[in-house]
N, C-alpha and C positions, 0 to 999 in steps of 0.2 A: 842605790835606792832610787826608785822611780818617783817622779813628782810632776805636777802640772797644774794648769788652771783651765776653767771652762769659760768659753766666750759665747755670748748670745748676740746674734745679728738679726736685726729686724729690717725687712725691706718693705716699703709701701709704694704702691703705684696707683695712679688715678688716671681716668680717661684724659685723652688729649684735651688740653685746655680750650682749644678752638672748638671742640665738639660739645663741651659741657653745657653751654647755653641751649643748644638744640636738644640735647638729651633731657635737660631739665624741663624744657617746654613740652617735649614728647610725653614724658612721664606724667606731667600735670594734665596735658590734654587727654591722655588715656584715662586718667583717674576721673576727669570730668565727664568723659563719654560714658564710662562705666556707671558712674553715679547717676547720670541722667537717663540711663537705659537705652541710649542710642544703639541700634543694632540688635536689641533683644525684643523689640516690639513684634508682635504677631498680627498679621493681617487676618482679621476675624470675619471679613466678608466672604461670601460664597464665590467660588470660581467655577461653579456648575452653570452651564448655559441652559436655560429652560427651553421648553418646546416652543417652536415658532407657531404663530397662529394658524398657518396653513397645515402644519403637522397635527395640531390638536383638532382642527376641522376634519382632516382626513381620518384621524383616529376615531372621531365621533361617527363619521359616515360608515367606516368599516364596522364599527361596533353595531350600529343600527342595522346594517345589512346582514350582519351575522345573526343578530337576534331575530330579525324578520324571516330568516330562512333556516331556522333551527327548531328543534323540538316538534317536528311534524308540520311546521308552517312553511309556506312558500315552496321553494325548490326542494326543501328537505322532504316534504310530503310526497312529491312526485318521485324523488329518488328512492324513498322508502317503498313506494308502490312498485318501482322497477325491481327492487330487491325481493319484494314479496312475490313478484311474478317471474321469478327465476331469471332476472336480468332483462326482461322484455317490457317495453312500454305497451300501452293498450293496443295500438295499431299493429305492432309486431305480434302481440298475443293473438289478435284476431286473424292475422295472416297465418300464424302457426296452426290455428285451428282449421283454416281452409286447406292448408297443405296436408294436414293429417287426414282430412276428409277425402281429398283426392287420392292420397296414398291408400287409404282403407278401401276406397271404391275401385281399386285396381287401375286408377288413372283416368276413369271415365267420369265425366260430369253427367248431369241428368239427360241432356239432349243427346249426348253421345251414346248413352245407354239405350235410349229409345231407338236411335238410328241403328245401333248394332243389333238390337233384337229384331228389327224389321229386316235388316239385311241377312241376318242369320236364318230367319224363317224362309226368306226367298232362296237363299243359298242351299238350304236343305230340302226344298220342295221338289215335287215331280210334276211333269207337265200334264195338264188335262184341259179339255175344252171347257171353258167357263160358261155358265149360263148366258152371260152377256154376249160372248162370242157366238154361241149357238143361235141366239136371236138374230145376230147379224147375218149368219150363214143362211138361216131360214128366210130372212127377208130377201137376200140376194138370190137365193134359189127360186123363190116365188117369182121374182122379176125375170130371171132367165127362163123359167118355164113358160111364163106368159108370152115372152118373145118367141120362143120356139113354137109354141102352139099357134101363135098368131101367124107365123111364117108358114106352118104346115096347113093351116086353114086356108090361107091364101092360095096355096098350091093344090088344095083339094085333098090333102093327105092327113088332115087332123084325125087323130085316133088310130092311125095306122101303126103297124109295127115299126116302120121307119121313124115315125113321129115319136114314139115312145123311146126308141133306142137313142135318138138324138137328144131327147129331153134328159134321159138318164145320164148320158155322157156329159152334156153341158153342165148339168147340176153337180155331177161328181167332180168334174174338173174344177169348178168354182170352189166347191167345198175343200177339195184337196189343196188347192192353191192357197186358200185362205188359212187353213189349218197349218200348212207348211210355213207360211210366212209368220204366223203367230208363234209357232214352235221355235223358229229361228230367233224371233224377238225374245222369246222366253229364255232361250239359251244365252243370248247376249245379256239379258237382265240378270240371269243367275250368275254368269261369269263376273259381271260387274259387281254384283252383290258380294261374291267371294273375295274379289279384289279389294273392294271398299272395306269389307270386314277385316281383311288383313291389314289394310292401311290404318283403320281405326284402332286395331289392336296395337300396331306399332306406335301410333300417337298416344294411346293410353299407357303403353309401357314407358314411353319417353316422359309422359306426364308424371307417371308414378315415380320414375327415377328422379325426375326434376323435383318433385314434391319431397321425396325422401332426402335429396341433397339439400333442399331449402330448409327442411326441418333440422338437418344436422348443422347447416350454416347458422340458422337462427339460434340453435342450441349453443353453438360455439360463441356466437355474438353475444348471446345472453350471459354466458359464462364470463366473457370479457367485460360486458357491461356491469356485471356484479362488482368487479373491482373498481371500475370507474365510478359507479354509483356510490359505493362505500366511501371512496375518496371524496367525491362531491358532497356526500352527506357530512363528512367530517371537516370539510373546507371551512365552514363558519367557525368551528371550534379551533381550527388552526389559526384563523385570523384572530380570534380572541386570545389564543396563546401568544401569538406574535405581539399583540398589543400589551399583554401582560409582561412579556419579556422586555419590551421597550420601557414600561413603567418600572420594572425591576432594575433595569440598567440605570435609569435616572435615579432611583432610590440608592443604588450602589454608589453612584458618583457623589450623591449628597453625603452618604455615610463616610466615604473615603475623604471627602473634604472636611468633615467633622474630625476625623482622625488626624488629618494634616494639621488642623488648627490646634488640636490637643497636643500633638507631638512637638510642634513648634513652641507652644507655650511652655512645655516641659523642658525642652532642650536649649532654647535660646539663652536663658539666664546662665546656664552652665557654659555655654559657648562664650558668652561675654566674660565670665570669670576666667575661662581659659585664656582668652585674649589678654586680659589684664595680667595674668600670671606669666604669660609669655613675654610681655613687655618688661615686667619686673625682673624676670630671669635673665633676659637679654641685657638689661642695663646693669645688673649685678656683675656680669662677666666683663664689663668694660673697665673695671678698676679692681685692685686686689692688694691685700697686705700679706706679707710672707715673713714668718719668723723661723730662724734656723739656729740650732745649737751646735757649736763645733768645739772639740777639745783644744785646750791651750798647748803651747810647745813645751817640752821637757827642758828645764833649765840646764840640767847636766849635759843633755845631748847638745844643747845649744852651745854650751861652753866648750864641749869637746870639739864641736864643729868649728867654733871660732879658733880653737887651738890648732886644729889641723890646717885651717886656712892660713893661720899665721906661719906655720911651718912651711907651708907651700910657698908663702911669700918670701920666706927667708931663703928658700932654695937650698943651695949647697953650703950655706954659711955654717961654720963650726962655732958652736958656743963654748966649747971647752977645748 
């Protein structure tokens, strides 16, 4: 038949006695800190650095400049005019008109046109004795005739056949010589006119090509100026947007600071409570009490054990 008793053993442990005063003081200090709110206070001042006076002054100047040069005022009006004139300012527009005029006129200006017409008329003309030249010839022939007649009269041959023959020869030679020289001069002038006409034509052609090139260059420059003018027109708006971005950045920093204050105000009390709980939990682990239940020994088994032990002690002794 089995039997036994139940034994209960209780073990109790406490922190080391040398550490207990310090632990007691630490727990009390932690409680005092928690109750007083040390560590849970929230700094409610702003941590945002405001604009410096130089910054606000510059911002004001930029804003004033932007307002003075926007909406058609100041530079924006000039830039809008450039845009309206296909990217050209007034002087470029006038120059473009001049280039168009030269190109449309074949490269000739007014003076070149007049000179070309005169040279063309001379280059296409045929030689003839002009009335002016005829007057010169008549005057010279009269002088030659007078001289021949005078010589014939002195020789007593005035009116003779020899006198008339000599008179006709001298007058004819003079006339032919004068006309020949004038004709050569005419040919020289006509050749020069043709050469000058060709030169003027080349100059006009170069002028026209240059004018056309300048028109194209101004057109391209105008196209490029359109983008620059549009950018310049929007520059004041960009300045205003930059100022707005600066103000928005400052407002964002203020709002983030408000959120920081709010979050700290919400979280710090819980942090303090966590600190107190950590201290309490830590102190609790420094001492413990342990209770265990163990079954008691079977008396019969104990007795049998004692019997066997006795037999062992007796060894080889014979009882009977």
